[in-house]
C-alpha positions as CSV (number, residue, x, y, z in Angstrom):
1,M,154.5,96.6,98.1
2,A,156.9,93.0,98.8
3,E,155.7,90.1,97.2
4,T,155.5,87.3,99.9
5,K,158.2,84.4,100.1
6,L,155.2,82.3,101.5
7,R,153.7,79.4,98.6
8,F,150.3,78.9,99.1
9,K,149.9,75.2,98.1
10,L,145.7,74.7,98.9
11,K,144.8,74.8,95.0
12,E,147.0,72.1,94.4
13,L,145.9,70.2,97.7
14,L,141.9,70.5,96.6
15,E,142.8,69.0,93.3
16,D,144.4,66.2,95.1
17,H,140.5,66.1,97.0
18,N,138.9,66.5,94.0
19,M,137.2,69.6,95.3
20,S,136.1,73.0,93.7
21,I,137.0,75.7,96.1
22,N,133.5,76.6,96.5
23,E,132.8,73.3,97.9
24,L,135.3,73.5,100.3
25,A,133.3,77.3,101.3
26,R,130.0,75.4,101.5
27,R,132.0,72.7,103.5
28,I,133.6,74.7,106.0
29,E,131.1,77.7,106.1
30,H,133.3,80.5,104.6
31,R,133.0,82.5,101.9
32,P,134.3,81.3,98.9
33,S,135.6,84.3,98.0
34,T,138.3,84.3,100.9
35,V,139.1,80.4,100.3
36,A,139.8,81.9,96.8
37,D,141.8,84.4,98.2
38,L,143.5,81.7,100.6
39,A,143.9,79.5,97.1
40,A,145.5,81.9,95.9
41,G,147.6,83.9,98.0
42,R,145.8,87.0,97.5
43,I,145.0,86.9,101.6
44,K,146.6,89.5,103.7
45,R,145.6,88.4,107.1
46,I,144.4,84.4,107.8
47,P,141.9,83.6,110.7
48,V,143.1,80.9,112.6
49,D,139.8,78.9,112.2
50,L,140.2,79.5,109.0
51,L,143.2,77.4,108.5
52,E,141.4,75.2,111.6
53,K,138.8,74.5,109.2
54,V,140.3,73.9,106.0
55,C,142.9,72.0,107.7
56,E,139.7,69.6,109.5
57,E,138.0,69.1,106.3
58,L,141.1,68.2,104.1
59,E,143.1,66.1,106.8
60,C,146.0,67.6,106.4
61,G,148.0,70.1,108.7
62,V,148.9,73.8,108.0
63,S,151.8,72.9,106.1
64,D,149.8,71.1,104.2
65,I,148.4,74.2,103.1
66,I,151.3,77.2,103.1
67,D,155.0,76.8,102.7
68,F,157.5,78.9,103.6
69,P,161.0,77.6,102.2
70,T,164.2,78.1,104.1
71,H,167.5,78.6,102.2
72,R,169.9,76.4,104.2
């Protein structure tokens, strides 16, 4: 399996908000394992509603959660 070029930044964002994965999962009404998979970059398909809820709760944009580095 090819390694993804995406960089998942949710762990850092949660640290900045002094929030745990379990607390975020409870607030956005998603399973802690799903949020943990997103934070660790293990998630294969990201539901749009998950991204929306995380962004709303943490008052951020998608690019604050997931980065796709470009080479110029």
